[in-house]
Structures are given as C-alpha cells and as structure tokens.
C-alpha positions in Angstrom: -51.2 -33.2 9.6 -48.0 -35.0 8.7 -49.6 -36.3 5.5 -50.5 -32.7 4.6 -47.0 -31.5 5.2 -45.5 -34.4 3.1 -47.9 -33.6 0.3 -46.9 -29.9 0.3 -43.3 -30.8 0.2 -43.8 -33.2 -2.7 -45.8 -30.6 -4.7 -43.1 -28.0 -4.0 -40.4 -30.4 -5.3 -42.4 -31.2 -8.4 -43.0 -27.4 -9.0 -39.3 -26.5 -8.7 -38.3 -29.5 -10.8 -40.7 -28.4 -13.5 -39.4 -24.8 -13.4 -35.8 -26.1 -13.7 -36.7 -28.3 -16.6 -38.5 -25.3 -18.3 -35.5 -23.0 -17.7 -33.1 -25.6 -19.2 -35.4 -25.9 -22.3 -35.4 -22.2 -22.7 -31.6 -22.0 -22.5 -31.4 -24.8 -25.1 -33.7 -22.8 -27.4 -31.6 -19.7 -26.8 -28.4 -21.6 -27.7 -30.0 -22.8 -30.9 -30.9 -19.2 -31.8 -27.4 -18.0 -31.0 -25.9 -20.8 -33.2 -27.9 -19.6 -36.2 -26.5 -16.0 -35.8 -24.0 -15.4 -38.6 -20.4 -15.2 -37.5 -17.5 -13.5 -39.1 -15.1 -16.1 -40.6 -11.8 -15.6 -42.4 -11.4 -17.0 -45.9 -8.5 -19.5 -46.1 -6.8 -21.7 -48.7 -6.9 -19.2 -51.6 -3.7 -20.8 -52.8 -2.0 -24.1 -51.9 1.2 -22.3 -51.1 2.5 -19.0 -49.8 3.9 -18.4 -53.3 1.9 -18.5 -56.6 5.0 -19.8 -58.4 7.7 -17.1 -58.3 5.9 -14.3 -56.6 4.3 -14.2 -53.1 0.7 -15.2 -52.8 -2.0 -13.9 -50.5 -1.7 -17.1 -48.5 0.0 -17.3 -45.1 1.6 -19.9 -42.8 -0.1 -20.5 -39.5 1.4 -19.2 -36.3 4.4 -21.4 -35.3 4.7 -23.1 -38.7 8.0 -23.5 -40.5 8.0 -24.0 -44.3 11.2 -25.5 -45.9 11.1 -24.5 -49.6 13.3 -25.8 -52.4 12.9 -24.0 -55.7 14.6 -25.7 -58.7 15.0 -24.4 -62.2 16.5 -26.3 -65.1 18.0 -25.0 -68.4 16.2 -24.0 -71.5 14.1 -26.7 -73.1 14.9 -25.5 -76.6 18.7 -26.0 -75.9 18.3 -29.4 -77.6 19.1 -33.1 -76.9 22.8 -32.4 -76.2 21.7 -30.7 -73.0 18.9 -33.2 -72.4 16.5 -30.3 -73.1 17.8 -28.3 -70.2 17.9 -31.1 -67.6 21.7 -31.0 -67.7 21.7 -27.6 -66.1 20.2 -26.8 -62.7 19.8 -23.8 -60.4 18.1 -23.6 -57.1 17.0 -21.5 -54.1 16.8 -23.0 -50.6 14.5 -21.0 -48.3 13.0 -21.1 -44.8 9.7 -19.3 -44.1 8.1 -19.0 -40.6 4.7 -17.8 -39.4 5.2 -15.4 -36.5 1.4 -14.8 -36.3 -1.5 -15.9 -38.5 -1.0 -12.7 -40.5 2.8 -12.1 -40.1 5.5 -14.1 -41.9 9.2 -13.8 -42.3 11.6 -15.8 -44.5 15.2 -16.1 -45.7 16.7 -17.8 -48.8 19.9 -18.5 -50.7 20.1 -18.7 -54.5 23.0 -20.0 -56.4 22.2 -17.6 -59.3 24.4 -14.5 -58.5 25.1 -16.1 -55.1 22.2 -14.1 -53.6 20.8 -14.1 -50.1 17.3 -12.7 -49.6 15.0 -12.0 -46.7 11.4 -10.8 -46.5 8.6 -9.7 -44.2 5.0 -10.3 -45.1 2.0 -8.7 -43.3 -1.8 -9.0 -43.8 -3.6 -5.9 -42.4 -6.9 -6.9 -44.1 -8.1 -10.6 -44.3 -11.0 -11.6 -46.6 -13.9 -12.7 -44.5 -17.6 -13.6 -44.6 -20.4 -12.8 -42.2 -21.0 -9.5 -40.3 -18.6 -6.7 -41.2 -17.0 -8.9 -43.9 -14.1 -7.8 -46.1 -14.4 -8.7 -49.8 -10.7 -9.2 -50.4 -7.3 -9.6 -48.6 -4.6 -6.9 -48.6 -1.1 -8.1 -48.0 2.1 -6.1 -47.7 5.5 -7.5 -48.7 9.0 -6.0 -48.3 12.3 -7.8 -48.9 16.0 -7.2 -49.3 18.5 -9.0 -51.5 22.3 -9.2 -51.1 24.4 -10.3 -54.1 27.6 -12.0 -52.9 29.1 -13.0 -56.2 32.4 -11.3 -57.2 32.1 -8.3 -59.5 32.4 -9.1 -63.2 34.0 -5.7 -63.6 37.2 -5.8 -61.5 37.7 -2.0 -61.9 34.5 -1.3 -60.0 34.8 -0.5 -56.3 33.2 -3.2 -54.2 30.9 -1.2 -51.8 28.6 -3.3 -49.6 25.7 -1.0 -50.3 26.1 -1.5 -54.0 25.2 -5.2 -53.5 21.8 -4.5 -52.0 18.4 -4.4 -53.7 14.9 -3.8 -52.2 11.5 -5.1 -53.2 8.1 -3.7 -52.0 4.6 -4.9 -53.0 0.9 -4.7 -52.2 -1.1 -7.9 -52.9 -4.8 -7.4 -53.5 -6.4 -10.9 -53.6 -9.8 -12.5 -53.5 -10.9 -16.1 -53.3 -14.0 -16.0 -55.6 -15.1 -19.6 -55.0 -13.7 -22.9 -53.8 -12.1 -23.4 -57.2 -10.9 -19.9 -58.3 -8.7 -17.3 -56.7 -7.1 -14.2 -58.2 -4.7 -11.5 -57.0 -3.1 -8.4 -58.4 0.3 -7.1 -57.1 1.6 -3.6 -57.8 5.3 -4.0 -57.1 8.7 -2.3 -57.4 12.4 -3.2 -57.2 15.0 -0.6 -56.2 18.6 -1.5 -57.2 21.4 0.5 -55.5 23.7 -0.3 -58.4 22.8 -0.9 -62.1 25.0 -2.2 -64.9 24.6 0.6 -67.4 23.9 4.3 -67.1 20.7 4.0 -69.2 19.3 1.5 -66.7 17.0 2.8 -64.0 17.5 2.0 -60.3 13.7 1.6 -59.9 11.7 -1.0 -61.7 7.9 -1.0 -61.5 5.7 -4.0 -62.4 2.2 -5.4 -62.0 1.9 -9.0 -61.0 -1.1 -11.3 -61.7 -1.6 -14.6 -60.0 -4.4 -17.0 -60.5 -5.3 -20.5 -59.2 -8.0 -22.8 -60.5 -8.6 -26.0 -58.5 -8.9 -29.1 -60.5 -9.4 -31.6 -57.6 -8.9 -31.7 -53.9 -5.1 -32.1 -54.2 -4.3 -30.5 -57.6 -4.6 -27.0 -59.1 -3.6 -25.1 -62.2 -1.7 -21.9 -61.5 -0.5 -18.9 -63.5 2.1 -16.3 -62.3 2.7 -13.3 -64.6 4.5 -10.0 -64.0 4.1 -7.2 -66.5 7.1 -4.8 -66.4 5.7 -1.2 -66.6 8.9 0.8 -66.5 12.6 0.8 -65.5 14.1 -1.7 -68.0 15.4 -1.2 -71.4 12.7 -2.1 -74.1 13.6 -5.0 -76.3 16.2 -6.4 -73.9 14.1 -7.8 -71.1 10.9 -9.8 -71.0 7.9 -10.1 -68.7 8.3 -13.1 -66.4 5.7 -15.8 -67.0 5.2 -19.1 -65.2 2.4 -21.7 -65.6 2.1 -25.0 -63.8 0.3 -27.3 -61.4 0.2 -27.6 -57.7 0.1 -31.2 -56.3 -0.4 -31.8 -52.6 0.8 -35.1 -51.0 0.5 -35.1 -47.2 2.5 -32.3 -45.8 4.3 -31.7 -49.1 3.2 -29.4 -51.9 4.9 -29.9 -55.4 4.7 -27.1 -58.0 5.6 -28.4 -61.4 5.9 -25.5 -63.9 7.4 -23.9 -67.0 8.9 -20.4 -66.9 11.0 -18.0 -68.9 12.9 -16.7 -65.9 16.1 -18.0 -64.3 16.1 -16.0 -61.1 14.0 -17.2 -58.1 13.7 -14.1 -56.0 11.9 -10.9 -56.9 14.9 -8.8 -57.8 16.2 -11.5 -60.1 13.1 -12.5 -62.0 11.7 -9.0 -62.3 14.9 -7.3 -63.6 16.9 -10.1 -65.3 14.4 -12.1 -67.4 15.6 -12.0 -71.0 14.1 -15.2 -72.5 11.0 -15.0 -74.6 8.3 -17.4 -73.5 6.4 -17.1 -76.8 9.5 -18.2 -78.8 10.1 -21.3 -76.8 12.7 -20.0 -74.4 11.2 -21.9 -71.5 12.7 -23.7 -68.5 11.1 -26.6 -66.7 11.2 -26.4 -62.9 9.6 -27.4 -59.6 9.1 -26.0 -56.2 8.9 -28.2 -53.2 7.3 -27.1 -49.9 7.3 -29.0 -46.6 5.7 -27.5 -43.5 6.5 -28.4 -39.9 4.6 -27.2 -36.8 7.4 -25.8 -34.6 5.1 -24.2 -32.0 1.4 -24.6 -31.5 -1.2 -27.3 -32.2 -2.3 -26.8 -35.8 -0.4 -26.3 -39.1 -1.6 -24.7 -42.3 -4.6 -26.6 -43.6 -4.3 -26.6 -47.4 -7.3 -27.7 -49.6 
C-alpha cells in the first residue's frame, strides 16, 4: 500500500514538473514572438550638432545635457597678407544650451558683434520615427529674441529699450534619409523693432536649407544656406552661405567652415550679410561644442 502511494506521489511530481517545463517553454516562445513585433523607434543623429553651422538643426540635446558652444569667425580671407588673410581679426559668440526634455531646449548667448545677447526656445512636436505609426520627418519650432547693447551710432536717436529688440521665428522640416544623408528646410522670419532706413522693412522672410553628408563615423560635410525672400534692399545684402566639416573627438564637436556672414545669431546673419561668397568675400571660422551631463544618466549620442 505504501509503495502504491509513493508511486502515485512520484508520478504526480513528474507530471507537474513536466507541465511547468512546458509552460516555461511556451512563455519563451511567446517572448520570442513579441520580440519580433516591430516597435516604434525615434530617429536620432541626423546632425552632429544642434546647429547646422549658423542656423538651428533638427537635432536636440538629451534631457539634462548642457552644451557649451564657442562660435568663432575671422576676417575676410581676401583681405590679403597684411591681415594674415583674415586671421588678425576675430569675432565670437559664447553660448550655453540646455536640454529641458528630449524635445525641449533653451539657450542663451553673447556676441561681441553689436554687443548682442540672444536667447531661444526650441520645441519638437513631431519626431521622425520608424515602426508602427511612424512619422516620415521631424517638425521643430524655434523662437528667439535678440537684444543689442552697443551704443547707438546716431546720437540724435532716442534710446528706447524696445528699439533694441529683434525676434526670430522658424519651422524646421527635416528628415534623415539614410545613415549618411540628412536634409532640412526652414521657413523663417526676423522682426526688427527698429531699422536703419525708412526703405528697410521691419520683417525679413527667408528659407533656410541645411544638409549633412557623413564621410566617416566622426566626420561629415555640411552646408547651411539661407535664401532671403523679402524684406531687405536688393543689391545691398547677400544670402548667407556656410560650408564646412564636422569633426567629433570624444565629447567635443568641431565645425570648421567658410562663410560670407559675420553675425552669429539669426538676426545678424539674416539681415546684415553684405559680403558676396561668389566673389571671394569669405571668412574662415570654427564652432566648438562641448556637452556635459548635468542631470540624468546619458548624454547626447552623436554618430
């Protein structure tokens, strides 16, 4: 009798053990099926930096990441050997950008050209993605304000605080087409509270084009062009154009470039570019970006 009971217990144990093993195998198979289900993923690293060269790019800093940016622009290359082909002259902008969220950025900067202070807010309501319910492109909104602190050149003009303010608004439509190529279009406008001459317009409209072609894991060729549509006197001002290379070294990103603009914020390079790139009126410059993780575990992964 005891032997029959022991045999029944042993058979029951083997049965339940087999059922548990079968259930575990079924769960493993289900997990494999679930892993193969396509998931929505956001597209990153369209550009190496949050700026193409002069203008904003579709790229963002990660949440809690601080980007210290130094923009440097020398004099005209065609000024000759007596100015060391422009290297004797130097202008710069020092800026600090911060990622509040993965799709929200703020920033502030100071330029020695016109002694300007600028600040911006950058939002990404639509983020290019792959997988179910994918978005084919990113949509980014940028708004900024610039304050000119330099003394008035015309001493007879009343020095109103509001006259020193300018505003910039833009919509960036960008897409990373492949691991090598990214392209964005930027309808943009600048409003100046005060203009120099009565024939000047307070509102300037332009279309920006930014492109990046990756040459290797750490280098890329970039183009940043802005076509002025209306608002500036014809024959006096030129379309800003900058071409160059991004070079990544650790946490730094160097942008070595040639440009026909002197200003390094949107108000300046969109409304004050007078040098003709096609006639050799070009300035050599560089942008230096260094990111720090202030809050969180992971900084911006650039590729």
